[in-house]
N, C-alpha and C positions, 0 to 999 in steps of 0.2 A: 197787152202782150199775151196774157193767158188765152184770150179768145183766138188769137192768131195761132198759137201752138196747138190748141184743141182742134181748130179747123184743119191745120196741116196734118195732125194725127188722124183725124177722121178721113181725110183725103187719102192718106197713106194706107189706112186700113181698108178702105173701099178698093183701092188699086190692088192691094194684096189679095183681097177676096176675088176680084175679077181675074187676076192672074192665076190663082189657084183653080177657079172654076174652069178656065180655059185649059189648064194643064190636066185637070180631072177629066174633062170631056175627051181630050186626046188620049189619056190613059185608058179610059173605058172603051173608046173606039179601037185602040190597039189590042186590048184584051179580047174584044169581040172578033176582030179580024185575025189575030194571031192564034186565038184559042189557047192562050198561055197565061199562067199566073205571073210571069216575069215582068210585064209592064207595071203591074201594081207594086211589086216589090221594088222595082227601080224607082218608081215615084216616091215611095215611102223612104227609101234610103237617101234619095236626093233631098227630100224635104227635111229629114233629120239632120243631114249635113248642113243645110242652109240655116236651120233653126239654131244649131250649135254655133255656127259662125256669127249669126246675128246676136246671140246671147253674149258672145265674147266682147261685143262693142256696146250693147245695151241690154242689161240684165232683165229689164221688163219685157224684152222681146223673146225670152226663153220659151220655147214651145209654141209660140204664136201661130206659126204656119201649120203645125200639126193640129192645133186646136181648131183653126178655121176649116181645115180640110175635114176634120171629124164632123164639124157642124154642117158643112155643105153636103157631105155624104149622108149623114143621118137625116137631114131634111129631105134630100132627094129620095132616099129609101122610104121614108114615112109618107111622102107625097104619092107614092104608087099604091098605097093601101086604100081600099074602099071601106065603107062603113062595115064594121064587124069583121074585116078581113085580117085575120091573124095567121092565116095559113101560109107559111113560107116554104112548105115542102117542095112545090114545083120549082121555086127559085134555087133552093139548095140542091135539088136533084139536078138542075141544069149545071150548077157549079161542079157537082160530082162527075157528071158525064163529060163535061167540057174541060175542066181544069184538074180533076183528080179528087180522090177521097179526102186527102189532108185538107185541101182547099174547101171542100164541102163541110167538113167538120168545123173549120174556122168560120165559114160563112154562117153556119147555124148558130155558132156562139155570138158572132157579131149581130145577128138578127135579134138575139135575146137582149143584147146591150142597148139596142135602139127600140126596145120594147115591141118588137113585132111578134113576140112570143110571150105567153103568160108566165113562163119560167125564167125569171131574171135572177142571176146569182152574182153577187159583188165580185166573186173570184174570176168571173169570165174575162174581165179586162186583163187581169194578171196572167191568166192562162194563155191568152193570145199573144201577149208580149209584143215583139216586133211585128207580128202578123196582124195587129189590130187594124191599121189603115189598109193594108192589102186585103184583108178579109172584107172590109166595108166596100172596097173597090170591086172585089169579086161579086159581092152581093148586089151592088148597084149595077154591075155589068149584066148579071143574070136577069135582073128586073128590067133592064133596058131591052134585053133580048126577048124576054117572055111577055112583058107587059107594055113596053115603051116603043115597040116597033124598031128597035135597034138604037134608040137615042135616049140619053139620060134626061130625066125630068128635073129641072131646077126650079 
């Protein structure tokens, strides 16, 4: 019985990861096309609402969607780095030019969180608050635009 439950859980987790990957690709594409921070904010709000509803039925699911999205975005962002490539200035500058200075500041903070910068501060996550996932989407979008020929790298 436990093996069946574990298998079902693994299948559900994989399905959720795939669903979030597809949703993130759409969100990044919309961010690039619309040149707006709103697709990322809409994604984060929708995900928080879904996580809250899931937690009401299954406490162990609390925050699962946001955690997987963070993982997918961080992995995508890190995969665009070359050896010794810690300079995120061009990506952050793209965010500033395209989405505005507030978004650029948040993207720079998000870059520190995923260790694209040597200056990591534990308060960065708290500082971003609700803009944590949007900032990661903005950073991933900028990297898709500047290094990924318009497509996110998973």
